[in-house]
C-alpha positions as CSV (number, residue, x, y, z in Angstrom):
1,M,2.0,26.2,7.3
2,K,5.8,26.7,6.9
3,Q,8.0,23.7,7.0
4,S,11.7,23.4,7.8
5,F,14.3,21.8,5.5
6,F,14.1,18.7,7.7
7,E,10.4,18.3,7.3
8,R,10.2,18.2,3.5
9,I,11.8,17.2,0.3
10,T,11.8,19.7,-2.5
11,G,12.5,19.0,-6.2
12,T,12.7,21.2,-9.3
13,V,12.3,20.3,-13.0
14,S,12.8,22.6,-16.0
15,L,9.7,22.6,-18.2
16,K,10.7,25.3,-20.7
17,N,8.7,25.0,-24.0
18,N,6.3,22.5,-22.3
19,K,3.5,21.5,-24.7
20,N,-0.1,22.0,-23.5
21,G,0.9,22.1,-19.8
22,G,0.1,18.4,-19.8
23,D,2.5,17.3,-17.2
24,L,1.4,14.5,-14.9
25,I,2.8,14.1,-11.4
26,S,2.0,11.0,-9.5
27,V,3.3,10.1,-6.0
28,T,3.4,7.2,-3.7
29,R,5.0,7.2,-0.2
30,E,8.3,6.2,-1.8
31,L,8.3,7.4,-5.4
32,V,7.6,10.5,-7.5
33,T,6.9,10.1,-11.3
34,I,6.8,13.1,-13.6
35,K,5.6,12.8,-17.2
36,G,5.3,15.5,-19.8
37,E,6.3,16.6,-23.2
38,R,8.9,19.3,-24.2
39,G,8.3,21.1,-27.4
40,A,11.2,22.1,-29.6
41,P,11.9,25.8,-29.8
42,A,10.7,27.5,-33.0
43,G,13.0,29.1,-35.5
44,I,15.7,26.6,-36.4
45,A,15.0,23.5,-38.5
46,G,16.3,20.2,-37.2
47,E,18.6,19.6,-40.2
48,N,20.4,22.9,-39.5
49,Y,21.8,21.5,-36.2
50,F,25.2,19.9,-36.1
51,Y,24.8,18.7,-32.5
52,K,22.0,19.0,-29.9
53,E,22.6,18.6,-26.2
54,L,18.9,19.1,-25.3
55,Y,16.1,16.7,-26.4
56,W,12.5,17.3,-27.2
57,G,9.4,15.2,-27.0
58,A,7.8,13.0,-24.4
59,F,9.6,12.2,-21.1
60,S,9.1,10.3,-17.9
61,R,11.2,10.2,-14.8
62,T,10.6,8.2,-11.7
63,I,12.6,9.1,-8.6
64,L,13.0,6.9,-5.5
65,L,12.7,9.1,-2.4
66,P,15.1,8.9,0.5
67,Q,12.2,9.0,3.0
68,E,8.4,8.3,3.0
69,I,6.2,11.3,2.3
70,E,2.6,12.4,3.1
71,T,1.0,12.0,-0.4
72,E,-2.1,14.0,0.5
73,E,0.0,17.1,1.2
74,V,2.2,17.2,-1.9
75,T,2.2,20.6,-3.8
76,A,3.4,21.5,-7.2
77,T,3.9,25.0,-8.7
78,E,5.2,26.2,-12.0
79,R,6.9,29.6,-12.5
80,H,8.8,30.7,-15.6
81,G,9.2,27.2,-16.9
82,L,10.5,25.8,-13.6
83,L,8.3,23.2,-11.8
84,T,8.8,23.0,-8.0
85,I,7.4,20.0,-6.1
86,T,7.2,20.0,-2.3
87,L,6.9,16.7,-0.6
88,P,6.2,16.7,3.2
89,K,8.0,13.9,5.0
90,I,6.1,11.5,7.3
91,D,6.8,12.2,10.9
92,K,7.4,8.7,12.2
93,A,8.0,10.0,15.8
94,K,4.6,11.6,15.9
95,V,2.3,9.8,18.4
96,Q,-1.5,9.8,17.8
97,K,-3.6,9.4,20.9
98,V,-6.9,7.5,20.6
99,K,-9.9,8.0,22.8
100,I,-11.7,5.0,24.1
101,K,-15.5,5.0,23.8
102,S,-17.7,3.2,26.2
103,L,-20.5,1.2,24.7
């Protein structure tokens, strides 16, 4: 099922040097939380750096979404160290018809 830009929210996160692939993504209708751990690249000892712009170790980010999402239909894929999360928006205009059963 292909969705248009207006039907979903898409987010990307860099996970280069991710340890053990142990990221945890949790979602509610309004929030996305990503937890993981980034491993330091091998080859240069910490004392040999003058200044570092990137940081290693455990991280956690919680993002407030601009619109409610369908939590059962969230997908996440990882390719070349880039995590992509697709969050289908709730269609509030959708009308569900209910059949009445006779007893």
